[in-house]
N, C-alpha and C positions, 0 to 999 in steps of 0.2 A: 720549250727550252730554246734559248737563243742559239743559233747556228754560228759556228766559227769557220774560218777558212780551213780547207783540207789540210790535215796534218799527217805526214808519213811517219811511221814508227815501226818498230820491230818487237816481236814477242820472243823471249828466250828464257831458258831456265838453267840454273846451276844446281845440280843434285835435287831437282824437283821444286826448288825455290824459284818461282817464275816472276818475270819482270816485263814491263813495257819500257823500252828504250826510246826516248823521244828527245830529239835535238831541241834545245831550249827555245821557248816561245814567250811572247808577251802575255799569254793567257794566264790568269790566276792559277797557280799550281795546285793550291789546296782543292779548289772546286773541280779542276780537271782530273786530278788524281782520284777523287771520289767518284767521278763520273765514269772513268774508263776502267778502274780497278774492280768495280763491283762484279761479282760472279754471276749475277742474274740479269742485271740491267746494263752492264758494260761489256768490255772485252774480257775482263777477269784477270787478276794477277795479285801477287803478294805485295808488290811495290811498283811504283812508277819512278823511273830514273830520268831526270832531265839533265842534259849535258850540252856543253859548248865546246866547239873545236877551234883551235888556232892553227895558223899556217906552219908552225914550227914543230908539229907532232906533239903538242901539248893540249890538254883538255881539262875541263873542270866539270863537276857534277854535284847534284843534290838528290836526296832520296825522300820519297813520300809514301806513307803507308796507305792501306785501303781506306782508313777513316779520314784521310786528308792531313794527318799530323806529319810533321817532318822528322825524319830519323837522322841522327848524327852520322851514322855509317851503316852500310850493309856490305859485308865482305863478299858474300855470294853475288850481290848485285855489282860490286866493283869487278869481280872476276868475269861476270857476264859482259859488262860493258867493255872491259879491256880485251876480252876474247873477240867480241863482235868487231871492234875497231881493227884489231890485228888481222883478222881473217878478211875483212873488207879491203884493207889497204896493203896487207903484207908488210907492215912496218910497225916497229914497237912504239908505243905511246906512253908518255908521262901524264898521269891523271891526278888531279888534285881535288880533294874535298875541302871543306872549310878549315880543317886542321891537319891533314896528312897528305903525303905524296905516295903514289903507287906507280909501278912500271911492270910491263909484261915482257917476258922473254920466251923464246922457243929453244928447246934443247935439241941435241942431235937426233934424239928419238922422236922428234916432232911433238913432244909434250909442251903445253903452255903453262908457265909458272908466273904467278903474281908475286912480286917482290915489294917489301915495305920494311920500314925501320922498326926496331923493337920499342922505340919511344911511343908507339901507338898504345902500349899498355900503360895506362895512367895510374892505376891503383889496383891492388889485390888485398882485400881485408876480410877477416872472418866476421861472421854475423850470426847471432843467435835469434831465432824467431820464436822464443818461448812465449811471447805475448799473443801469438796466434791462437784463436779459439777454434782449433781444429786438431783432431787426433792425428792428422797426417803431417803436422808441422815437423820439419826435419830437425834432427839434433845438431847437425853441423851444416853450414852453408858459407859461401864466400861471395862477396860482391866484387866483380871484376869490371873495370872500366877500360874499354878498348875502342874509344870513339863513340860508343854507346854503352849503356849499363846492363850488366847481366848478373842475375842471381844464379849461382852454380851449386848444385846439390849432388853429392855422391849417394849412390843407392846400390842395393844388391838385387833389385828387381825392376830394371829400367822399363821393361815392356808392360808391366802391370801396375806401375806407379800411377796414382790418380793425379796426374799433372794438371789437367784442366781444372779440377776441383781446387787444388792448391792455388793456382793462378787466380781463379775467381775469388777465393777467400782473401788473398792478399790485396786484390783490387778493391774489394768491398770494404776492407778494414783500413784502406788508405795508408798502408805501411810505406809506400813509395808514391807520393802525390803526383809525380810526373810519369808514373808507370815504369815498368822494368821488364826485360826479357828474362824468362825463367827456364833453366835447363836442368835436367837430371842426367847423370852419366854413371856408367858401370864399367869397371875394369875386370876382365876375365881372361886369364892366360895370355896377357899381353895385348889383348884386343880391347878397344874402347868403343862402347855403344852409347848413344845419347839420343834424347828427344828434347824438343824446344817448344815452348809457348811464347810466341813473339808479341810484344806490345803492339797494339793496333792491328794485329793480323789474326792471332790465335795459334792453334797447333799448326806447325809447318813441317814440310818434308825435309827441309834442310836450313841451316843457318850458319854461315861461315864465321861470323864474329862470335857466335856461341861456341863453335868448335875451337876457335882461337883462344877463347876464355878458358876452356877446359885444358887446352894444351899448356897455356902459360901457368895455370895453377899447378899442373903436374910438373912442369919444368921447375917451378919455384921450390916444390917440396922434394922432388926426386932427381932433378938435374937432367931429365929426359930431353934429348935433342931432336928427336923425330918421332912422329906418331901417325898412325892411320886411324881415323875415326869413322865409324859406321853410323850414318844417320838414315832415317827411313827412306830418303830419296837417293842415297848413294854414299860413296866414301869421299873423304877429304883428307889429303896428306899435307902435313905441316912440318917444316924443318927450320931450325934456328942455327945460324952460323954467325957468331960474333954479334954484330948489331943489326943483322938482317934476318928477316923471316921470309920464307918462301911457302907458297900455297899452290896446290894442284887439286883440281876438282873436275867434275864432269859437266861440260857445257854443251848446249844444243840450241840452235836457232829453231823456233817453232813456226813463225810466220812473219811475213812483211805485210803491214796493214796501213791503210789510209783511212783516217777518221774524218768523216764529213760533218 
């Protein structure tokens, strides 16, 4: 394998959703993401985030999955990058993806919140998967677009639902040619629990944009303004106030690494 110049990077996670944060380089991002994201032959992560910094506290970033495909957005990844930059510089950053703007702020209780506009929600539409040749096909589901695409399914048995089987069946039957993130969620006594099968990754401990999709679906149907969602890797809190959405999650730096 051809060797490249040493590349400093950081590994971090948001609710168990782990990332490599790498300041942008001229190396082909697809092949580099495949190389370092592999759990056996690389460093291992759910996604690689490439970012560029400007002198005016603004930045931009792109997201790449384990298989080298580019993702339109990863909200947990954005939270990880914004938290990393804030803790490194002790200054708030404005971070742009290809389509959206995000900012990080610190509250008086030292909690970090990621803020972004409600226009991130592009569409919420019901979908019937009656054509699926599987007994686990859901009766009701919604497609939610929040910078990337999610299939969101309510259930009454979130822990036992055969999510991987459903995701594999949908992929095999090519219902979504470009792939889609699939989440199931359950509301019990005001608590929301969910699990996610992420395109290009598989089952993941946490997915911020999936949590946002569930929140916006519930907000549309019930007018709910604030939720706490339990994912296998931790909790995420979401709040909507007018045209602004705020997100708080659990972030941790795992390691600083130099790739040779």
